[in-house]
N, C-alpha and C positions, 0 to 999 in steps of 0.2 A: 767423406764419411758416408754420404750417401750411397755415394757408387758402392760403397764394400755393404752397405745393409741391403741394396737391392741384390748382390752377388751371393749373400747369405739366403736373403728369402727365395731366390730361385733353386738353391741347392736344396733347400727345405720342401719347396714345392715338387720339385722334382722327384725326390725321395717317397713323398706322400702319395704321388703319382704310382709311381712302381710298387710301391709295398701294397696300395690298393688293386692293381692289375696280378699280383701275385696272390693275394687274396680271393678274389674272383678268381682265378684260374684253379685254385686250392678247391675252392667250392664247386667249380663245378664238376669236378675228378670225384669227387667226394657225393657228387647227384649221381654221376654216372655210375658211381659202383652200389649205392644205393637200388639204382632200378637191375641191375644185374644179380643181386642177390636176393634168395627168396625172403620172401615177408613173412615176421613171425611175429602177430598181433599181441601174446603172450609178451614176448620182452622189448615190445615198442615203450618207448619213452615218448612220453607227451607231457613233459614237464615242460614250461616257458623257459626255463633258463639253458635248454641244450637247444634252442632255435639262433639259428644266424640272424646275426641284423641284413644281411640280404636277402631274406624272408618279405620283409615288409613293404612297403607300396614305393618307395624312392629307390632310385638306383641311378649312381654319380656317375655322370660319364666328362669324358675329357672331350676338345674338340675333334679330334680324331675319328672317336666311337660320333659323335656330330654328323660329321661329314657321311661317315657310312650309311647313319638312318637317314640323311636327305636323301642318299643314294638309292636305297630300300624304298622311299616312298615315292619313286617317279613312276607314273604313271604306266610306262612302261615295261618297267617289272612286274613277274608273276604276284596274282593275287595272294596266296601263301604269305611272299615274300612280304607283301603290304600290311598283308595283314599283321604277321608279327611286329614289323617297325611299330606300325600305330598302336600295340601293344605296350612295344619298350617304350613309343612315348606317353603313352599316358603314366606310365609309373616312373619316370622321369623327373624331378624336378623344375615348375614351371620357367622359373628364373635362367637355370641353365639354357633352356630351349631359344627363350627370348634372345639371348645374349652371345644365340651362337653366329659362329661367321657369315654360315649361309641361312640367316634368316630369312632372304627376300626370296629364294629358291626354294625353300620349306613351305614359306608362306604360299606361293603360288600351288605347290601340289597339294596341302591342305584345302584350299580352294576348290582344286581340281577333286579332293575325295568327297567335298560334298556333294558332288553331282554323283557320285557313284551309284548305280541301280542297287547296289546290295544295301538295305537297309543297314545294317548292323556294322556296316562299314562306317559310312555316314554317321550315326548314333556314336561311334566310338571319337568322331573326330570333334562331334557337337560335345562329349564328353569333355577331352582336351579343352576345347572353349573356355568351357564351365567353371571346371576345374582352375586354368587360370584366372578368367574373371575374380573368382573367387579369395585368390591366394595371392596378387601378384598386384603392384603399384603401378599409378595411370599411365605414367610413364613406357609402362610395357604393354599393359593392354588395351593401350588405344590403337595399338599399330593393329592387334588383332580384332578389336572391335570394326576399323574402319575398313578390315579385308573380309570381314562377315557381311558388312555392310555393301560394298562394293560388287562381292560374290551375289548376293541379292538383286543387286541392280542389275547386274549382267544376265540373272537366271529370267527376270522381268521383260528387260530388251531381246532375248533369245526367243527366236520364234519356235523353234523344235519343242521347248520346253511345255509342260502342262497346264496352262491355263485356265479352266473352265471359263465359258463365255455366260452372261446374265441370264440369258434362259435355260440354262443349265439349272442353273444354283451352284449349291458348293455342298457336296459328301466329304465329311470332314471324315470319314470312315475309309477314305480313298487312301491307298500307302503314298502319293505324290502330296497330298494334301495335308497328311500327316507327317510328312516330314518336311514340309515348306513350313507349316504353323509352328512345328519343333525349333526352327531357326529364327522365326519372326518371333517365340515366345523368349529365345535365348536374348535377342537382341534386345525387346522390351527390358529385359528383367534389369540388365544393364545398363538401360536408359536409367531406371529409376533408383537403382542406387548409387550411380557415378556422381550424382549430385552432391551428393553428402561428404565428398571429398576431393575435389577436383578443383576445390579454393587453392589447396598446397601444392601445387604444380602450377608450371605456367600456363599462361592463358592460350598459347597456342596448342597447347595439347586440348583444350576445352575446345577450340576452336573447331579442330579437325572431326574431333568425335559428334561437334553439332552438325558440320557441312555434309559428313558424309551421309548423317539422317535425314537431313533434309533435300540430299541429291537424292535418294533413295525412295522418299514421299512423293516428289516431284516428276519422276522418271517419267511417266505417263505424260503428264500433262507439258512436258517440256521435247521429248523426242517422238512421241505418237502423233497421227492425225488424228483428227476428232471422230472419224469412224470408228477408227483402233480403242479411242479413247470410250468409247461408247460402248463397246462389244466386248472387251474385258474388264478384268476388275484390276485395278491399281494395288501395287501396296501398302496403299494405306487401310484398304478395304480388310489386309489379313491383320495389320496393327490394330486395325478398329477391334477385332474378335476379338484378339488375345487382351487387349487393355480399353474399355469400352470407354470410358469418361476422362479417356487421354490423361492420365496419371501422370503420365512422362513428361509432360508438358506443362502441366502444371507446377510440378519439381523442377523443372527449368527455370519457369518464369518467377519462382518464389526468390531468390536472391537478386540484390542488383549487380552482382557479379556475373552470374550467368545471364540475367533476364537481356542486359545490353548486347551480349555476343548473339542472343537469336534473334534481337529483334533486328539489329543491324543486318543479317542477312536475309531475312526476311524481307526488308524494303528494298536492298540490293540487286540480291540475287532470287530468291525464293518469292516473291511477290506471288506468284503463279498459285501457292499453296492457300493462300488468303482467298486468292477468287475462286479457287476451288471449292471450299469449305462452305463459300457463300452462298455459291451456284448449287452445290447441294439443299442447303435449306429453302433454296428459290424452289428448286423443282421440289420439293417436298412439299411447301407450299400449293403449288399449284394444282398437283394430285390431290391434295385435300379440298382444296375449293372448286375444281372439278366433280370430286364426287360428293362434295358438299350439295352443289345446285345441282345434281344430277339426282339429287333424293336416295341417294345412297351413302352408307359410309365406307370411308378408306378402313379394309380390314388389315392392318398392319400383321397381326398375329391370326393366321388365316387358321389354321389349326388347332384346337387346344393340344397343348402338352403338357405331359404328366413332370413334374418338377422331380420325382425320386426316379427317372428315368432320363439315361445321356440322352442327348437330342443328337443326333448324329447327321442330320440336312437341312440346310437352309434354304430357303426360296430364295430368287431373287428379290421380291419385295423387302425380308425381311433381312437381306445384307445391305439394301439400301437404308433403310430404318436403323441398322447398327453404325452405321457410316454417317448419317445423318446427327446421331446421336452424338459419337466423337467430334464432328464438326461442330455441335452447339457447345459442345465443353470446350473445344479448341477457341472458339470466339469469345465463348465468358468468359475467360482467363485474360484472352487477351486484353479486353474495354476496359478491364481495372487499370491497368496502366497507360500512364499519360502516352509514352511512348507508342505503345500499342493501338493506341485510339489515331495518332496519327498516321499511322498505315493507310487511313483512310481518307478521303473517296479512293474507290475504286471501280475499274471501268470492267463492266461483265461484259460476257458475249452475249451478240444478239440483244443489246440496251446501247441506245444512243446515249442516256445521259448517265453523270457517274453515280455511283451507291453511295452515300453519305452516310454520317454516323444517325443522323437523324431516319433516314430510309430502310438502315439496318434496324433500329430498334421499332421502326411500324410495322416490320415486317414478325421482329420477334411477336409483336401484340398480333397482327391479323393468324399468325399461327397457334396462339392461344385458344382464338375464337372460332378456328374452323378445324384444330386438329384432333381427330378421335381420342378418347379415352383407353389407356393402357386395361384390359380386364382384369376384373378385381383377383379370380386366380392367380394372373401372374404375378400382382403387384407385390401379394403375399409373399412370396417365396423372391422374387427376383428385385425387390426395392422399386421405386418410383421411378420409371422410366418412360410417363407420360409424356408426352411433348409441352403441352401445357404446364402441367408441375416442373420438369428441366429448365422451360424458359423462364417461370416463376423464382425459381431458386436463382437464376442467372439474373433477374433482373432486382430483385432483393437484395444479392451483394452489391450489386452498382447502387444502390440507394445508401447502402451503410459507408460506401464512400463520398464524401462531400465535393470532390473536383471531378471525379468520373458520373457523379448523380446531375450536374452544374452542365456538363458536356452534352449528358446522352438523353436524361428524363426532361430536365425542365426546362421545356419547350413548352408552347402554347399549340404546337403541331401535336408530339406527343401526347398531351392530355388530352386534347381533343380525339386523338385516337382511343384511349382508354376509357372515354367516357361516350364513345358514340353508341356500344348498345345498350346506355343508359338513357340517352337520349332516345331512341327508338322505342323502348317499353315505356317510358313517359308520354310519348304521343300515340301508341297502340300501335305502332306501323311493326310489319314482319320483320323479323330479323333472323337472320340465318347464323344461329351457333349449332355446333356438332352438340352440346350439353351444356343447357342456358346455366343450370344451377352451380356446376364446376367453373362454367367461364366466368360467372359474377363473383364467386370468392374468391379465385386466382386475381380478379382485378381488384375487388377489396382489399386483398392483402396488399397488393401493389402500392396503391394509392394511399392505404394506411402508414406505408414506410415514408414515402413522400410527405405525408401532413404531418409525420412526425420529425423531420428536418424543417428548419426557421425557413430557406431557401424555398424550400417546396411548399410550404406551407403559404408563403407569401403568392407564391404561383398561384393555388387553389382560391386564396382569397381574392386577390386583386387582378389576377393575369400577369403576361409576361410583357413581353416585346413593346405590346400597344400601352397606352394609358387607360385607364378607366373610362374616359371620355368620350373616347374615340369609338368605344366597343359597347353603346349604351344598348343597342339591339339585341346583343346577344348575351346570357348568363354565362358567370364564373363556374369554374370546376365546383366551386363551396356549394353555390345553388342549385345544381346540378344533384349533386351528390346527397343534399337536405332532402329536396323533394324525393327523389328515388327511394329516399329514407324512410319520410313521411309513408309514400304510399307503401313500402314494405310492410309499416308497422300498421297500416289499417287492411294490408291483405288486398291490395285494388290492382293489382298486378294479375292479370288473366293467367297468362302463361304460368306463373308461380303459385299460383293461388290453392293449387290443391296436391305443391309440391311437398313430400318430406323433408328436402332439406329447406324451406321456409325458415324454419328457427335458425339455422345455422345461417343462412341469409342476412337473419335481420340481425343478427350478432354481427356478424363481420362488416356491413354497414354502419352501425351504429359505432362501432369502434374507427371508424374510418373520421366519423363525426363529432366521433369524443375527441381524437388528436386536436380538431379543431376548435372545440366549446372548452379545452380544457385550457387554453390562452383567453387573455383579455381583448387581441383585437378578432379571434375568429367568432367567439361569444357575441361581439356586437355584430358581424356579419349574419350569424345563424340566428340570433335573438327574434327577426320576423316570425320563424318556420315553429316557434313554440315548443320544441323537441322536446324538451323538459315534459310538457305534459304527454306528448305523444307516447312518450316512455314509460311515462308514470300510467298510461290506459293500460297501456299493453302488458305491465309488470302485473297489474291488478286483473285481468283478465289471465294471464297466464298463472297466478296465483291460486283464483279459483278452480281451474283446470288441472292444478298440481293438489290440491287438497281431494280429489277423489278417486288419488292415488289408491287403489285396493292393498292392506296393511299384508306384506309376506307371511306366508303358511309357513311353519316350519317343516322341515323337510324336501319344500317342495323349492324348485330351481328359480331364484328370482327373474329371472329371463324370463322364465317363462311364465310366473304369473303376474307380474308387471309388463304392459307391455311397451314396445320401445317409442310411443307417441307419449307417453306418460313421463317415461324416463326423459324426453326432449324438453317436456315442458320445466321439469326443474332444473335443466341447464338453461334452459330459455328465462326464467326467471332469476336466477344467482347471477347471471349476464346481464340481464336490464338493471338489475338492483345494484352491480358494481357501474353498471353507465351511468344511473344516476349519480352514484356515490363522486364521480368524478366530476360532476358541475362544482362540486364545494374545491374546486381548485384554487378557482378566481373570487372575488367577493361578492361580484353582480351573479356569476351561478351558483352560490350558497345561499343569497336569497330567492332565488327561482327555485331551487330545491325546496328550501320551506314551504313555500307556497305550493308544492305538489304535495305538501303533509306527509312526505317519506323519511324524511330526515331521519325518524327513529328504528325505521326498518331497513335503511342502507346504514347505518352504526352499528347496529346488532350484527349486520352481513360483515363488514368490515373487522368488528370484533372477533369473531368467528375464523376469519382467514386468518387476522392477527395470531390469535392463540393457536392456530395449526403452522404458523410459519411458512405459509406460502410463497412465493414471491412476485411478483409482478410481472408486466408484459414485457416483451424486449424491447417498444416501443415506447413504454413509459419514461417519462422524463426524472421521475422521483419514486417515492414508495406511498406507503400510508403514513409515514410520521406527517408529511407536508400537509395531508388531508386532515389530520387530528388538531395541527394547530390551527387552520384555517375552520374547521368546524366549533371548535373549541371558542375561537374570538366572537361568536354569537351565545347568548345566552336558551334559546333553544338548543343548539347543538351542543351547549356544556349539558343541560338534562339529559338530552339523548346519551352520549356519553358516560352519564351517571347509571343511566334503567339501562344501560347494555350490560351492564358489568365490567365496562374497559378500565374507570378508573377504579374500581376495587382490585381488579386484577392487578393492575401496573403498583397500588401501591403495596398487596401482598406479597408481590415478588421482590419491591423493594425492601422492605421489611425482613424479607428473608435474604437477602443479600446482605443488607447493613449490619443486623443483628444475629442472625443464625446462621449465616454461611449457606451454601447450595447441598442440599442432601443427594443430589448425586456425586457429588466428589469424596470421595473415602480419603478423611482426616489420619494421617500417621503421626502429625506432630501440630501443636499450638498452632494459629495462624500469626501472623509477623504483625507487629503493629504498623499500620500504615505510614508511610512518610509522608505522603501528599495530604492536606486537608481534607479531601473526598477524595477517598479510595476510586483505584482505575474500575473496579468492578462496580460503583456504583454510581460512576460518570453518566453513561448513560439512560439510566433511570433518571437523574439529576436534571438532565436535557429534557429528558420526556417532561418532567414537573413544569419547568419553566416555558417550554411551549405549549403546554396544557391549559396553564393558570394565568389566561390573560384578565382584564378587569372585568369583562360582561361574567366569564367562567367564574371568577372567585366570588363577585357577588353572588352567582346564583347559586353556588356550591356550599357556600357560608354564610348567606345572608340569613340576619335574623338566627342565628344560631348559636346558641351557647358553648362552652367548653364544657365536658362533663366534667372533670377537675375531682374525679373518683378520690375515696379515701384508701384505698388500696388497688392495685392493678395486678389479675394473674399473669405470670411468666408468660402461659401459653396465648395471652388476650392480643390477637392482633389488629392492627388498624386495618379500617377498611375505606375508609373517606377523607377528606381532605381537611374536616374539622379534626378529627383522630391525630391526621401528623402535626396540626398546629399544636393541638394538646400533649403528644407523648414527645416532639422534636424539638418544636420552637417557644411555647412560654410552659418549661421545665423549671417550676419554679414550688415542686412541694417534694419532701423526702422518698413519696409514695412513687413517684414519676422518676426519680432520681436512681432507685433499687430497681424498676421496674427493667431497666436498660443494661441487657450485657455488657455494650460498649457505650460508658454515659458520652466519653467526650470525643469518640468519632461519630457518633449518631446526634451528639448537641450539634458539632460544628456544622455536619448536612444540614438540620434545621438551620441556623443560625446563615449560613448561606443561602439558603433559600429563600428564608426572611431578606436578605439584602439583595435579594433581584428584585424579589418581590415590589420594596418596598421605592425602586425606581420610577414607578407608576404612581405619580399625585395621588388617582383616585381609589386604587390599591391600598395604598399608606391610609390615605383617612379610613377607610372602610375598617380595616385592622387595628387602627388606634380609637376608632369609635366603640367598636364591639369589646375589642379583648385588651384596650389602654397599654399596646405594645411598649411604647416608652418608659412606662411606670415599672412594668416586669423588669426591662433590662436594666433598669438603674437601681432596681432593689437587688437584683443580682449582682451588680457590680458594689453595691454597698456589702453584701456579704462576702466580699472577696477581699475586705480589707483587712488589714492585720491593726490591729490597736493595741499598741504598749504606752503604759506611764510615762509621761516626759518625753514622747518622740510625735513626731507628725504620722498623721494616718499614711500606713502605703499598702498600694495596693496588688495582691500577686498575680504575678504577670505569668500568665498561662495562656495555650490557644482559646479557651473559651473569653477570658478577658478581654483579650486583643480585639477578638470578633466582637463582641457585644459594643466594645469603644467604638471600632470604624462604624457599626450598623447607627449608634446613636447621634454621632454625627454626621451622617446621610440623612439621618430623620428629622434632626431638628432645625437645620440649617439648610433649605431649599437652594440650589442655585448652582451655577455652573464651577468650571475649575480657576473664573478669575475675582469669585464670590467666595469661596470656601477652598478648605486644604483639607482632604480628607486622608486620615492616617494612615500609613502602609501598615499588610498585616504581616510582617516578617519582623524576627528577631536580629538584634544586629552581633557581631563580637563584641566583645572587651567589658569595659565596668557599665556601662548604662545602654544595655542590650535593647530597652523600649523608651527610645527619648520622648516618643509623645505624653501629653500628660493625661490620667486618666480621671473622670468624675463620678460621682453617683446623686448627682443633683444640680439641678440648672441655677445659672444661665452655662451656657458653654464656656470654655478659658479664649481668650481671644486669640490664641496662637491658631484658632482654626478658623479665623476669618478673616479673608484676604484683603489684602488692603492694595488698591490698583488706580492707578493716577485717571482722574478724569481727565477725559479730551475737551479739549476746544472746539467747538463746532461753529463758531462764529465766523471762522474765514468762508467766502462762497466760493464755489467753484463753476467755471462757466459749463463743464458736464451735466454737473450736480442740478445748475439752474435749469438745464434745457430741459431734463428729466423732469422736473417737480415743475416745471410750466406745462409740459404734456399731461401729468395729472392733473392738474388743476383745470385742464381743459375740457369745459363741459360738453362741445360737440366732439364727439366719437367718431370720426369717420373710416372709411376703409384704411386699412392698413396701421390703426392707432395699436395696436395690440403689438404688433411685429415691431413698431417703431419703439417701442416703450422695452420690449425685450431686447433690442439690439443697444439702446445707447444703458440699457443697464449692464449689458454682459462689454460692455468698452470702458464702462465706470469700474467696475471691478476687476477687470484684467489690470488695469490703467493706475487704480487712486483706490483702492479697496478703504481704506482708512475715513476718505472723507465724507460715507454718508453715513448718517444719523442712526440709530436705532427709532428716533420719531420717523426719519425719511422711510424705513424699511418697511416698519406699519402700515404706513401709509401707503406703500407701495402695496402690500399686499391685499389691504383689504380694496383699493380701487381694482386690483386686477380682479380678486374673486367674484366685486360686484359685475363686474364688465363680462364675465364669464355667465354669471346668474343668470345675464339677459341674451346671451347665445342660444338658440333650444339644442343645437346640436352639442354643444359641452353639456347638456346635464346627462345625470347616472343613466336615468332611463327614459329615453327618447318618447316624448308623446307623438310623436309624427306616425300618423299611420304608413306601414309599409305599403307600396306599390311596385311590387316587384312584376318583372316580363317574363310569364311561366313559357316553361318550355312548348305548349300544345300552341303558341300565338305565332 
């Protein structure tokens, strides 16, 4: 059957080809007649339906025609024949061309045609390449790509081709250079796009593309002498011209599928490319250092360029810098991945020692110090291409990855190199920096990223490889940063005292310290420097300066009326307030903040940012919600939240969602009845109130304040404080309060759920009970929920409110754990008895809520417990006493957790606390005067 089907298909295909040839001959005959007849435009038919399909862009060809086309493209043929052949080739489907039996010969002819001196002819060949790249699958285009890459490789290897020397620069208006850049641009565009679809094809196709590319880029380093390499431009220079930041390499390294092949090829065959990129960076570093020590700046952009005009000529220095930027981008992408970092160490030319990862990062750091900055007019139009900015971006990305940051940055050597300018400025010695303000800002950015990670923070606080005891003569990074920050705040650094960027530097280095003092261990290390006092003093000084800003006049430009210095003072003031506010992230830091007397101002600043929905920095571990919880844990903090309007705004927004709905949502139908006790739209505010209402905050906000209990409540009357919330949502004991609520049951359940959480704190429960008689209010409400019918027992109406009240009454009436009381569930069951828990409207509690648990007999003795008790009762607490107690306790709890009684645990806690109280180092605030080693010592 297959044989017969094949014969039928052959007959059909043959007939189609014959028909096609007949139609084509008829069309050519018709065209010949049209040319011979006189033209008459009046009778011309311009309708589209009279056109033939042969007038379109595709011309279908059989194998004989393709073979004839290949022969016509032979370089020995006349130019006119080749021109016509290439024109036919561009109009044919690329799939037919690539499936041609003579494709290998055609590919050679196309490569030869790329070198044709006639630019129009080579452009048509490039057009065919481009058309094929965009419309054919990878299994076809890979051969075309590799042929183009091999052609370019042969072009650079040939001695008779035009390749300019270093001293000449490159004139991109030169026809030869234009043609070369077109080919390199076409190659690069395919490099960028191919990574999106090569995963659907065999890996060998991808490897062919990669190897041909790397072979092209390594041609100079592998095949020419050092003299030739230094005299002429490599292919990578031209690739950098069309793809400055190596986007092609970034895309190739993005997916594991392709990254593995690239790194394997670089490791086994093309490691010279990595060596060349590093050598380019070292060469640029040497040029920058020599220019800096020679009291002259290395001018990369030697002549100002108008961005509105096309730049036609690049000098040798500019091309070297373009290659440097391309190399930086390639190395930065390589260091992100583990296998890429394994390519190091490498052996550079004219250097005896291997270059390790640490050496490479140190080289990057030195480049930040001595490299010139990109001129401002250039950066406005072309983006940030300054070396310091590019390297900072690379190090910032490395900091974001835990593994690469540990291998590259978290070492004492790298930290010491980053802190070297700070050491020099603290000592007052001369430091060679191309631009001190910009350099110090980049260093602060990197240090902030390091301090934001746990491992980086530990390195800055305690050091890395060596234990702290062996490095007593040198300061850790945290101490250097803290001292430098204090000097910045005091404006005690002469080289920076008159700088316009001093406010920016202050904010940058306080932000680094902020990453440290926002943690308990970091605050303990930085506590001797009293940064909270220095920042508070700087804020007061800045606020006084900002008050002198003149009022803007209508019709006058603000920038011209308010000088730049005044605007920077406003920014600095807000930055310092934000830094002070972040002391509140730890309990000890909150106390320090209260000692400065700026709690109210900080909370007001936080409230203003909160209302504007401004995001926190990317280095922050949490947002303002955590800070609100910390601030509200103290009475002064709660008062500041109240005075700033934060609590009022929170309650007002809660009331709008709970009772009125959002004003910005168009209502087309009634709101659906919520299924959950607390609707999803109210959960955010519920959690915010829970975090806000700690015991000190509750006492500060409602202490000695009576509930209004008004006779009438207006529907437009909105609560503004916590007392109003208790009055309107919790103690709903009058008809007026019930009628004032649009969603009575939902709102009252919200209040009862809030009360249920507040009562978990015994102090808050006692305060609410003493002031508002909460239990009596709940019992009265339960009593009103009773159905009394003659000759039948009292029955409670079971609804959401009565279930919530019953749960709260059991919770507040019997204090204890799960083995001492049984809390009733707040859900209903299916069946005849939906709520099996008995309700009550008077004391005492039903007996079913009191748990009965067997008392354990602890009369028997255990050897481990006896050892533990004997140690506790030993009055002579020698060295290691606490460690022995901790070890025995952990062993006992792991092996026999039931043998330790409550009395033993109470005695253990009491002894440990008393012992810790006798140790000065364990005090909350150490009274020991800090005796640190100064940097100038």
